[in-house]
C-alpha positions as a Python dict, from the first residue, in 0.01 Angstrom:
ca = {
    (1, 'X'): (0, 0, 0),
    (2, 'X'): (306, -208, -76),
    (3, 'X'): (535, -326, -351),
    (4, 'X'): (546, -683, -482),
    (5, 'X'): (891, -763, -619),
    (6, 'X'): (883, -1138, -538),
    (7, 'X'): (625, -1395, -430),
    (8, 'X'): (807, -1401, -95),
    (9, 'X'): (682, -1045, -32),
    (10, 'X'): (351, -1217, 47),
    (11, 'X'): (251, -1486, 293),
    (12, 'X'): (12, -1779, 251),
    (13, 'X'): (-290, -1593, 389),
    (14, 'X'): (-227, -1300, 159),
    (15, 'X'): (-195, -1522, -148),
    (16, 'X'): (-527, -1685, -61),
    (17, 'X'): (-680, -1344, -5),
    (18, 'X'): (-565, -1218, -347),
    (19, 'X'): (-699, -1527, -523),
    (20, 'X'): (-1038, -1505, -350),
    (21, 'X'): (-1087, -1127, -391),
    (22, 'X'): (-1391, -1001, -579),
    (23, 'X'): (-1257, -697, -757),
    (24, 'X'): (-1466, -382, -801),
    (25, 'X'): (-1480, -219, -1143),
    (26, 'X'): (-1415, 138, -1023),
    (27, 'X'): (-1165, 52, -753),
    (28, 'X'): (-874, 237, -919),
    (29, 'X'): (-1078, 545, -1011),
    (30, 'X'): (-842, 844, -1021),
    (31, 'X'): (-525, 632, -1002),
    (32, 'X'): (-254, 681, -1265),
    (33, 'X'): (-27, 379, -1297),
    (34, 'X'): (285, 373, -1514),
    (35, 'X'): (398, 72, -1716),
    (36, 'X'): (772, 55, -1781),
    (37, 'X'): (891, -236, -1996),
    (38, 'X'): (1261, -269, -2072),
    (39, 'X'): (1188, -605, -2238),
    (40, 'X'): (922, -731, -2484),
    (41, 'X'): (584, -829, -2341),
    (42, 'X'): (247, -945, -2472),
    (43, 'X'): (41, -1099, -2191),
    (44, 'X'): (183, -900, -1899),
    (45, 'X'): (155, -564, -2074),
    (46, 'X'): (-196, -625, -2207),
    (47, 'X'): (-334, -792, -1894),
    (48, 'X'): (-224, -500, -1677),
    (49, 'X'): (-333, -235, -1929),
    (50, 'X'): (-680, -380, -1979),
    (51, 'X'): (-710, -471, -1611),
    (52, 'X'): (-629, -116, -1496),
    (53, 'X'): (-884, 20, -1745),
    (54, 'X'): (-1150, -221, -1621),
    (55, 'X'): (-1082, -114, -1261),
    (56, 'X'): (-1140, 249, -1361),
    (57, 'X'): (-777, 359, -1346),
    (58, 'X'): (-549, 511, -1607),
    (59, 'X'): (-237, 338, -1734),
    (60, 'X'): (53, 534, -1883),
    (61, 'X'): (271, 333, -2120),
    (62, 'X'): (622, 469, -2058),
    (63, 'X'): (875, 397, -2333),
    (64, 'X'): (1192, 307, -2145),
    (65, 'X'): (1422, 415, -2428),
    (66, 'X'): (1249, 755, -2440),
    (67, 'X'): (1315, 837, -2075),
    (68, 'X'): (1596, 1081, -2001),
    (69, 'X'): (1796, 787, -1870),
    (70, 'X'): (1906, 763, -2231),
    (71, 'X'): (2048, 1117, -2195),
    (72, 'X'): (2242, 1035, -1878),
    (73, 'X'): (1984, 1144, -1622),
    (74, 'X'): (2049, 939, -1309),
    (75, 'X'): (1831, 644, -1210),
    (76, 'X'): (1752, 825, -884),
    (77, 'X'): (1637, 1146, -1052),
    (78, 'X'): (1427, 957, -1305),
    (79, 'X'): (1234, 763, -1043),
    (80, 'X'): (1201, 1065, -814),
    (81, 'X'): (1038, 1242, -1109),
    (82, 'X'): (802, 948, -1172),
    (83, 'X'): (711, 963, -804),
    (84, 'X'): (579, 1317, -858),
    (85, 'X'): (316, 1207, -1109),
    (86, 'X'): (221, 842, -1066),
    (87, 'X'): (33, 635, -809),
    (88, 'X'): (217, 315, -894),
    (89, 'X'): (452, 138, -1133),
    (90, 'X'): (437, -189, -1322),
    (91, 'X'): (804, -247, -1405),
    (92, 'X'): (962, -517, -1626),
    (93, 'X'): (1340, -505, -1617),
    (94, 'X'): (1651, -684, -1737),
    (95, 'X'): (1806, -657, -1390),
    (96, 'X'): (1622, -729, -1066),
    (97, 'X'): (1846, -479, -886),
    (98, 'X'): (1674, -204, -1086),
    (99, 'X'): (1352, -286, -902),
    (100, 'X'): (1529, -266, -568),
    (101, 'X'): (1685, 69, -663),
    (102, 'X'): (1357, 207, -797),
    (103, 'X'): (1187, 126, -467),
    (104, 'X'): (1436, 356, -288),
    (105, 'X'): (1321, 661, -484),
    (106, 'X'): (959, 575, -572),
    (107, 'X'): (759, 553, -251),
    (108, 'X'): (438, 413, -400),
    (109, 'X'): (364, 53, -505),
    (110, 'X'): (591, -116, -758),
    (111, 'X'): (492, -450, -911),
    (112, 'X'): (759, -667, -1070),
    (113, 'X'): (628, -745, -1419),
    (114, 'X'): (924, -986, -1469),
    (115, 'X'): (1292, -957, -1396),
    (116, 'X'): (1589, -1182, -1454),
    (117, 'X'): (1530, -1320, -1103),
    (118, 'X'): (1156, -1369, -1072),
    (119, 'X'): (808, -1339, -1220),
    (120, 'X'): (567, -1311, -924),
    (121, 'X'): (267, -1207, -1134),
    (122, 'X'): (292, -1529, -1335),
    (123, 'X'): (312, -1741, -1020),
    (124, 'X'): (12, -1571, -858),
    (125, 'X'): (-190, -1612, -1176),
    (126, 'X'): (-90, -1979, -1205),
    (127, 'X'): (-195, -2040, -845),
    (128, 'X'): (-533, -1886, -928),
    (129, 'X'): (-563, -2113, -1231),
    (130, 'X'): (-469, -2425, -1034),
    (131, 'X'): (-714, -2344, -753),
    (132, 'X'): (-987, -2271, -1006),
    (133, 'X'): (-925, -2596, -1195),
    (134, 'X'): (-870, -2839, -905),
    (135, 'X'): (-1037, -2648, -618),
    (136, 'X'): (-733, -2728, -401),
    (137, 'X'): (-361, -2668, -367),
    (138, 'X'): (-306, -3029, -260),
    (139, 'X'): (-135, -3107, -588),
    (140, 'X'): (176, -3271, -731),
    (141, 'X'): (336, -3036, -982),
    (142, 'X'): (620, -3130, -1216),
    (143, 'X'): (835, -2852, -1360),
    (144, 'X'): (1036, -2959, -1665),
    (145, 'X'): (1340, -2776, -1802),
    (146, 'X'): (1533, -2467, -1706),
    (147, 'X'): (1541, -2327, -1352),
    (148, 'X'): (1458, -1975, -1466),
    (149, 'X'): (1275, -1674, -1320),
    (150, 'X'): (930, -1833, -1360),
    (151, 'X'): (1052, -2148, -1188),
    (152, 'X'): (1202, -1938, -907),
    (153, 'X'): (865, -1774, -836),
    (154, 'X'): (695, -2115, -842),
    (155, 'X'): (949, -2239, -586),
    (156, 'X'): (876, -1937, -365),
    (157, 'X'): (503, -2013, -392),
    (158, 'X'): (555, -2380, -298),
    (159, 'X'): (766, -2272, -2),
    (160, 'X'): (468, -2070, 127),
    (161, 'X'): (204, -2332, 40),
    (162, 'X'): (308, -2665, 188),
    (163, 'X'): (8, -2844, 32),
    (164, 'X'): (187, -2817, -302),
    (165, 'X'): (442, -3085, -382),
    (166, 'X'): (679, -2951, -645),
    (167, 'X'): (927, -3161, -842),
    (168, 'X'): (1177, -2982, -1066),
    (169, 'X'): (1332, -3202, -1335),
    (170, 'X'): (1639, -3034, -1479),
    (171, 'X'): (1993, -3128, -1584),
    (172, 'X'): (2252, -3156, -1308),
    (173, 'X'): (2459, -2888, -1483),
    (174, 'X'): (2178, -2644, -1408),
    (175, 'X'): (2063, -2764, -1066),
    (176, 'X'): (2410, -2782, -912),
    (177, 'X'): (2465, -2412, -976),
    (178, 'X'): (2130, -2298, -837),
    (179, 'X'): (2112, -2197, -472),
    (180, 'X'): (1743, -2147, -399),
    (181, 'X'): (1526, -2188, -95),
    (182, 'X'): (1429, -2552, -41),
    (183, 'X'): (1169, -2729, 169),
    (184, 'X'): (1038, -3080, 228),
    (185, 'X'): (773, -3032, -43),
    (186, 'X'): (1025, -2918, -308),
    (187, 'X'): (1236, -3182, -484),
    (188, 'X'): (1497, -3136, -756),
    (189, 'X'): (1577, -3436, -976),
    (190, 'X'): (1784, -3480, -1290),
    (191, 'X'): (1618, -3788, -1439),
    (192, 'X'): (1245, -3819, -1508),
    (193, 'X'): (1270, -4191, -1425),
    (194, 'X'): (1321, -4094, -1060),
    (195, 'X'): (958, -3986, -1017),
    (196, 'X'): (624, -4167, -1021),
    (197, 'X'): (451, -3980, -1303),
    (198, 'X'): (112, -4136, -1222),
    (199, 'X'): (93, -3902, -922),
    (200, 'X'): (151, -3582, -1122),
    (201, 'X'): (-150, -3352, -1153),
    (202, 'X'): (16, -3072, -1348),
    (203, 'X'): (317, -3046, -1578),
    (204, 'X'): (466, -2699, -1624),
    (205, 'X'): (745, -2571, -1843),
    (206, 'X'): (880, -2253, -2001),
    (207, 'X'): (1114, -2163, -2285),
    (208, 'X'): (1458, -2322, -2257),
    (209, 'X'): (1629, -1992, -2339),
    (210, 'X'): (1509, -1685, -2149),
    (211, 'X'): (1550, -1326, -2273),
    (212, 'X'): (1868, -1263, -2073),
    (213, 'X'): (2041, -1592, -2157),
    (214, 'X'): (2372, -1564, -2338),
    (215, 'X'): (2437, -1940, -2370),
    (216, 'X'): (2134, -2023, -2583),
    (217, 'X'): (2264, -2300, -2810),
    (218, 'X'): (2442, -2476, -2525),
    (219, 'X'): (2133, -2464, -2304),
    (220, 'X'): (1901, -2592, -2577),
    (221, 'X'): (2132, -2889, -2633),
    (222, 'X'): (2147, -2955, -2259),
    (223, 'X'): (1768, -2945, -2219),
    (224, 'X'): (1668, -3132, -2534),
    (225, 'X'): (1562, -3447, -2349),
    (226, 'X'): (1351, -3244, -2102),
    (227, 'X'): (1087, -3153, -2359),
    (228, 'X'): (723, -3218, -2262),
    (229, 'X'): (569, -3460, -2512),
    (230, 'X'): (268, -3689, -2540),
    (231, 'X'): (460, -3985, -2401),
    (232, 'X'): (534, -3796, -2078),
    (233, 'X'): (179, -3658, -2044),
    (234, 'X'): (25, -4003, -2104),
    (235, 'X'): (204, -4135, -1795),
    (236, 'X'): (68, -3864, -1562),
    (237, 'X'): (-259, -3874, -1366),
    (238, 'X'): (-576, -3923, -1573),
    (239, 'X'): (-695, -3569, -1491),
    (240, 'X'): (-356, -3401, -1529),
    (241, 'X'): (-309, -3069, -1707),
    (242, 'X'): (-31, -2896, -1896),
    (243, 'X'): (63, -2534, -1825),
    (244, 'X'): (302, -2295, -2001),
    (245, 'X'): (331, -1922, -1929),
    (246, 'X'): (390, -1846, -2300),
    (247, 'X'): (532, -1755, -2542),
    (248, 'X'): (615, -2114, -2634),
    (249, 'X'): (887, -2234, -2865),
    (250, 'X'): (716, -2539, -3009),
    (251, 'X'): (948, -2829, -3077),
    (252, 'X'): (1182, -2729, -2797),
    (253, 'X'): (1032, -2727, -2446),
    (254, 'X'): (696, -2865, -2565),
    (255, 'X'): (557, -3044, -2867),
    (256, 'X'): (272, -2911, -3080),
    (257, 'X'): (54, -3208, -2975),
    (258, 'X'): (82, -3122, -2606),
    (259, 'X'): (50, -2744, -2641),
    (260, 'X'): (-268, -2779, -2852),
    (261, 'X'): (-385, -3102, -2689),
    (262, 'X'): (-676, -3180, -2455),
    (263, 'X'): (-469, -3154, -2136),
    (264, 'X'): (-338, -2806, -2219),
    (265, 'X'): (-497, -2511, -2040),
    (266, 'X'): (-250, -2247, -2161),
    (267, 'X'): (-521, -2011, -2289),
    (268, 'X'): (-705, -2025, -1957),
    (269, 'X'): (-371, -1937, -1800),
    (270, 'X'): (-334, -1643, -2038),
    (271, 'X'): (-684, -1513, -1963),
    (272, 'X'): (-630, -1550, -1590),
    (273, 'X'): (-328, -1320, -1608),
    (274, 'X'): (-574, -1031, -1638),
    (275, 'X'): (-800, -1167, -1364),
    (276, 'X'): (-504, -1213, -1128),
    (277, 'X'): (-359, -867, -1207),
    (278, 'X'): (-689, -704, -1114),
    (279, 'X'): (-708, -897, -789),
    (280, 'X'): (-346, -809, -710),
    (281, 'X'): (-404, -438, -779),
    (282, 'X'): (-710, -431, -556),
    (283, 'X'): (-517, -610, -281),
    (284, 'X'): (-236, -353, -302),
    (285, 'X'): (-455, -42, -312),
    (286, 'X'): (-730, -151, -73),
}
């Protein structure tokens, strides 16, 4: 059993194994798994809750603001206490370092349900969706917009899967301040004109302003021209798709026509969150 705090905690064979797993409905029988969410969540919370139920386990929804952390109990003592009762944690946090600290005192699996650094569950689910849709990872993916936590996990996935060619189109003001792992199949550009859109199989984006961002208005202004619209999608491959992890802010990172259009598979993505979570849980506890 192991924790998954980033995509890079896995290797290529393990990612393929997770995606191809046939989960068993009673696999988590007798397991009690806690869900701690410091930040709002719809898909991640529900997909894990329902997924754990379907695998025969029990999920315990832990209200972060009701823990004794709010009464000055130490982080160490809180997570040592959780270790006494639970078989695992699904933890969404405002600070990735909290995950690292929690792992020191909780010696059972911890899954990062999103932090300010990364969102591995989203990346694993998106890989499942891409493989399901195209039956291959030999794809050209275009990420439009902010280089945020979801983008970071996608970069980590592309680093492990060299079949994927990933292009990130973002303003220079954002890319020049981002020191991430790079590889020959990962390209960062600042102008959409610098790429042959006819080769793009999938366009991905996310909200321009993430939950932890303090420079919202400035970032929205900076990213305005990086919105995914019908004109962009019409120039991509004939069988291209649009993906968004949701929630979407329509009129900012994507137009209504694209989000609800024929190339959008965002609801398949949303459903596959639950499928991927179940596969990930079985992989961890097998």
